[in-house]
VOKOL-580781 format. One record per residue (C-alpha): x, y, z; residue in one letter. Coordinates in steps of 0.25 Angstrom, whole numbers, padded with zeros to 4 digits, always signed. Layout:
XYZA;...
//
This chain:
-0048+0016-0063X;-0050+0000-0065X;-0043-0007-0074X;-0047-0020-0073X;-0055-0022-0062X;-0043-0017-0056X;-0045-0001-0048X;-0033+0010-0049X;-0029+0022-0051X;-0017+0028-0057X;-0007+0042-0054X;+0004+0048-0062X;+0015+0043-0059X;+0024+0053-0052X;+0038+0057-0062X;+0045+0057-0048X;+0041+0042-0047X;+0048+0039-0063X;+0063+0039-0055X;+0057+0030-0045X;+0052+0020-0055X;+0064+0021-0063X;+0074+0018-0053X;+0064+0007-0048X;+0068+0003-0064X;+0082+0003-0061X;+0083-0004-0050X;+0078-0015-0056X;+0092-0016-0062X;+0097-0018-0051X;+0101-0032-0042X;+0090-0035-0032X;+0092-0040-0018X;+0080-0049-0013X;+0078-0047+0002X;+0072-0055+0012X;+0062-0050+0022X;+0055-0057+0035X;+0044-0055+0039X;+0037-0056+0053X;+0022-0064+0048X;+0019-0067+0062X;+0007-0057+0065X;+0002-0061+0050X;+0003-0077+0052X;-0003-0075+0065X;-0016-0067+0061X;-0017-0081+0049X;-0018-0089+0060X;-0025-0085+0067X;-0035-0083+0056X;-0033-0099+0052X;-0036-0099+0069X;-0049-0094+0066X;-0055-0099+0052X;-0043-0110+0051X;-0041-0106+0035X;-0023-0103+0036X;-0024-0091+0026X;-0012-0089+0018X;+0001-0078+0022X;+0000-0075+0007X;-0014-0070+0009X;-0010-0060+0020X;+0002-0055+0013X;-0007-0050+0002X;-0018-0045+0012X;-0007-0038+0018X;+0000-0032+0006X;-0013-0027+0001X;-0019-0019+0012X;-0006-0013+0013X;-0007-0011-0005X;-0021-0003+0001X;-0015+0005+0010X;-0006+0011-0001X;-0010+0009-0016X;+0001+0015-0023X;+0010+0004-0019X;+0000-0002-0030X;+0006+0006-0039X;+0009+0002-0054X;+0015+0011-0062X;+0008+0012-0077X;+0012+0024-0087X;+0013+0037-0081X;+0003+0032-0067X;+0001+0025-0057X;-0008+0016-0056X;-0014+0013-0041X;-0025-0001-0041X;-0033+0001-0029X;-0034-0014-0026X;-0023-0021-0021X;-0018-0033-0031X;-0008-0044-0023X;-0001-0053-0032X;+0004-0064-0028X;+0007-0077-0029X;-0003-0092-0026X;+0005-0106-0025X;-0008-0116-0031X;-0005-0130-0038X;-0009-0135-0051X;-0007-0150-0053X;+0002-0152-0042X;+0012-0141-0044X;+0014-0129-0038X;+0012-0116-0044X;+0014-0100-0042X;+0005-0090-0047X;+0000-0077-0045X;-0013-0072-0039X;-0018-0057-0039X;-0027-0055-0025X;-0036-0043-0030X;-0038-0033-0020X;-0033-0039-0009X;-0034-0026-0001X;-0048-0031-0001X;-0047-0046+0003X;-0043-0050+0018X;-0032-0062+0020X;-0043-0071+0021X;-0048-0069+0006X;-0034-0067+0000X;-0031-0079+0003X;-0044-0085-0001X;-0040-0080-0014X;-0025-0086-0014X;-0032-0099-0009X;-0040-0098-0021X;-0031-0094-0033X;-0022-0105-0027X;-0033-0112-0029X;-0034-0106-0043X;-0020-0107-0049X;-0021-0117-0061X;-0033-0108-0066X;-0024-0095-0063X;-0013-0105-0070X;-0022-0108-0083X;-0025-0094-0082X;-0014-0088-0083X;-0007-0098-0094X;-0013-0088-0104X;+0000-0081-0103X;+0007-0091-0105X;+0014-0086-0118X;+0021-0073-0112X;+0030-0087-0106X;+0035-0090-0118X;+0039-0074-0120X;+0053-0073-0118X;+0054-0061-0106X;+0058-0049-0114X;+0043-0051-0119X;+0038-0055-0107X;+0042-0044-0098X;+0038-0036-0108X;+0024-0041-0108X;+0026-0042-0089X;+0030-0025-0094X;+0019-0022-0101X;+0009-0026-0092X;+0016-0023-0078X;+0011-0009-0085X;-0001-0008-0087X;-0002-0010-0071X;-0019-0014-0073X;-0016-0026-0080X;-0001-0031-0071X;-0012-0031-0058X;-0020-0036-0064X;-0008-0047-0068X;-0002-0046-0054X;-0011-0035-0043X;-0004-0023-0039X;+0005-0029-0027X;+0011-0043-0025X;+0016-0054-0015X;+0027-0062-0018X;+0031-0073-0008X;+0038-0084-0020X;+0044-0092-0004X;+0031-0091-0001X;+0031-0104-0013X;+0040-0113-0004X;+0043-0118+0009X;+0035-0112+0023X;+0027-0102+0012X;+0018-0090+0018X;+0005-0095+0010X;
//
């Protein structure tokens, strides 16, 4: 099937998965413990340095990570499954959501950007898309400002709106992709990309 240009297929939500979903919902009521993970990025950084030596272009680490994530998800698309009623929606393309930093009138601003069909793009293509999105951040903020009225609503009303959007996989993936990379630390000292 296709919706808003995004191909997907559905499979029934197996009864045995209902209990797993219920346990996940109950888990949200528990305290959360955050962990830090240290990853050796020697090989990816060497690849990026080699690309710079060969072409003179510095590629972003974020583009590299987005490319790798897209390839991994494309190998097992069930990772990007959405529950919609009694069905699971599995998208064909891997749409990677990530935060990008741009500048408006001298102020740094962070906005969401979705790299569509990232599994079909090279590291260089994703890098150039990220840079183009950064350059166009002012236009992106202008387009998103039409939803500013939501910020005036109380949280419980906004949560209902987002719950509605989240329950419709095609709407949600259009706004937030099918998978996401978060890297709050990249916008401070020693950022990745």
